[in-house]
C-alpha positions in Angstrom: -19.9 -60.0 -152.1 -20.8 -56.8 -149.9 -22.0 -58.1 -146.4 -24.1 -55.5 -144.9 -25.6 -55.1 -141.5 -28.8 -52.7 -141.1 -29.4 -51.8 -137.6 -33.4 -50.9 -137.4 -34.2 -51.8 -140.8 -37.9 -53.1 -140.3 -39.3 -49.6 -140.2 -40.8 -47.8 -143.2 -37.7 -46.0 -144.2 -35.3 -49.3 -143.5 -37.6 -51.8 -145.2 -37.5 -49.4 -148.4 -33.6 -49.0 -148.0 -33.0 -53.0 -147.4 -35.1 -53.2 -150.7 -33.1 -50.4 -152.8 -29.7 -52.3 -151.3 -30.8 -55.6 -152.6 -32.3 -54.4 -156.0 -29.1 -52.2 -156.6 -26.9 -55.7 -156.6 -28.0 -58.8 -156.3 -24.4 -59.6 -154.9 -25.4 -57.6 -151.6 -26.1 -59.6 -148.7 -28.0 -57.8 -146.2 -28.5 -58.8 -142.5 -31.5 -56.9 -140.8 -31.0 -56.1 -136.8 -34.3 -55.1 -135.3 -36.5 -55.5 -132.1 -39.6 -55.0 -134.3 -41.1 -52.5 -131.9 -42.5 -50.5 -135.2 -41.8 -52.4 -138.2 -43.2 -55.7 -139.5 -41.7 -59.0 -141.2 -44.0 -58.4 -144.2 -42.3 -55.1 -145.8 -38.9 -57.3 -145.5 -37.4 -59.0 -148.6 -36.9 -62.8 -148.1 -33.6 -62.7 -149.1 -32.5 -60.6 -145.8 -31.2 -62.4 -143.1 -33.0 -61.2 -139.7 -31.8 -60.9 -136.5 -34.2 -60.0 -133.9 -32.5 -57.6 -130.9 -32.4 -54.2 -129.9 -30.0 -51.5 -130.3 -30.0 -50.7 -126.6 -28.6 -53.8 -125.7 -24.6 -54.1 -125.4 -24.9 -57.7 -125.3 -27.0 -58.4 -128.5 -25.1 -55.5 -130.4 -21.8 -56.9 -129.4 -23.0 -60.6 -130.3 -24.1 -59.5 -133.7 -21.1 -57.5 -134.6 -18.7 -60.3 -133.3 -20.5 -63.0 -134.8 -19.5 -62.1 -138.6 -17.5 -59.6 -140.5 -19.7 -56.9 -142.1 -18.4 -54.5 -144.7 -21.1 -51.9 -143.8 -23.2 -51.1 -141.0 -25.9 -48.8 -141.6 -27.6 -47.3 -138.6 -31.6 -46.4 -139.2 -32.6 -46.5 -135.5 -35.1 -44.2 -133.7 -38.7 -43.8 -132.7 -40.9 -42.7 -135.3 -42.9 -40.1 -133.4 -39.9 -38.4 -131.2 -40.6 -35.1 -132.2 -44.4 -35.6 -131.9 -44.2 -36.2 -128.0 -41.7 -34.9 -125.2 -42.5 -38.4 -123.5 -40.2 -40.0 -126.1 -37.1 -37.8 -125.5 -35.7 -40.8 -123.6 -36.7 -43.1 -126.0 -34.8 -40.9 -128.5 -31.7 -41.0 -126.3 -31.6 -44.5 -125.4 -32.0 -45.7 -129.4 -29.8 -43.0 -130.8 -26.8 -42.3 -128.0 -26.9 -45.7 -126.3 -27.4 -47.4 -129.6 -24.4 -45.8 -131.0 -22.3 -46.0 -128.1 -22.8 -49.9 -128.2 -21.6 -49.9 -131.9 
């Protein structure tokens, strides 16, 4: 049974991807890690395990990776409007650079 960790899976693209992964194979086990700053619980399938955390937190990322063995880690984090406003450039850096370094 594939065990998939999806980082940032509560947003629009992430929730759709999680649904597709679960539809693709009923054997897929999905754990969703998100801080829910953008996404919502109502778009997430009930069969997905949810961990509320932030990819910018080394402790949170280390904790989730150390707690269970995942076959696959999918990273789908990033601010939706990062190309619309210059003020989000630091937020984009935090999520996409610091987050990846934490992984």
